[in-house]
N, C-alpha and C positions, 0 to 999 in steps of 0.2 A: 236365402237360397239353400238347397239341400246339400248333402255331402258330395264330395267330388272323388272321382276315381281316375287317376292319371290325367288330372286337369280337366276332365269332363264332368259336368254336373250329373248326378244320379237322382232320378225321380223315385220316390218311395210309394209303395202301395200298402194300404192298411190291411190288417188281418181280417177285419170285418168285411172289407171289399172282396177279399179272396174267398171267404166263406160264403158270401152272397153269390158270387160267381159260380162257386162249386155247386151250390144248391140249384142254381138255374141249369147248370149242365146236367146234373143228375135228373132233374125233372124232365128236361127235353129228351134225354136218353130213355127214360122210362116211358114217356109218351110215345116215342117212335118205335120202341121195341115191343110194347104191349100187344098190339094186334097180331104180330107174328108169333110171339110166345104163347098167347092165349089160343091161337089156332092150332099150333103144334101140340099143345097140351090137350086140347079137346079131342083132336084126331087120335093122338096117342092113347088117351084114355078109352075112347070108343073102340079102337082096334084091339087094345088089351082086353077089354070086356068081351068082345067078340071071340078072341082067341081062348079066353078062359071058359066061355060057354060051349064052344065047339071042340075044345081040347086040341086045337091046332097050335103047335109050338114052333112056328116058323119065324125066325128072327127078322128076315127081310120083308115080312108081310106088312109091317107098319111103315116102311120106307116110302113106298110109292104114294100112298094116300097123303102122307105128310108133305112130300115134295109138291104134289098137286095142290094141296090146301094152302101151303105157304106161298106158292106161286100165284094162286088166285088172290090171296090177300095182298101181296105185293103189287099186283096189277090194279087191284081196286083202290088201294090206299097209297100207292107210290107217289102220286101227284101231291097229295096232302103232306106226305113225309118230306118231299123235296121243298115244298113251300114253307114248312115249319123250320127246316134246317136253314133255308135262305133267310127267313125272317130273324131267326136267332143269331145268325152270323152278322147280319146288318145291325141288329141291336147291340151285339158285342162290340163291333167296330165303332159304333156311335158312343159307347160307354168309355172308350179308351181315354179320352181327355179327362173325364170325371174320375176315373180310377187313379190317375196319376197326380191328383191334387194333394 
């Protein structure tokens, strides 16, 4: 049996299990954030290119297209994002007994 803390047994998690879990979390975060970030980057670049060609230097000009683009991406991929998060959470809860060995 493992070490005890105030008479209660303490289960240990290995460092490789923590690193594997951290890698999975980073991958899911990147997968979920990439459509939003790519859309904001593409729209920002396009608006900046337009501003430099027309010499319009309005700061708020890029805000509305970015909000509309990110909203459209969230509407289009929100269902997939939710299912990805639910699947990851279910997988994480299923791994708990294996992590504590």
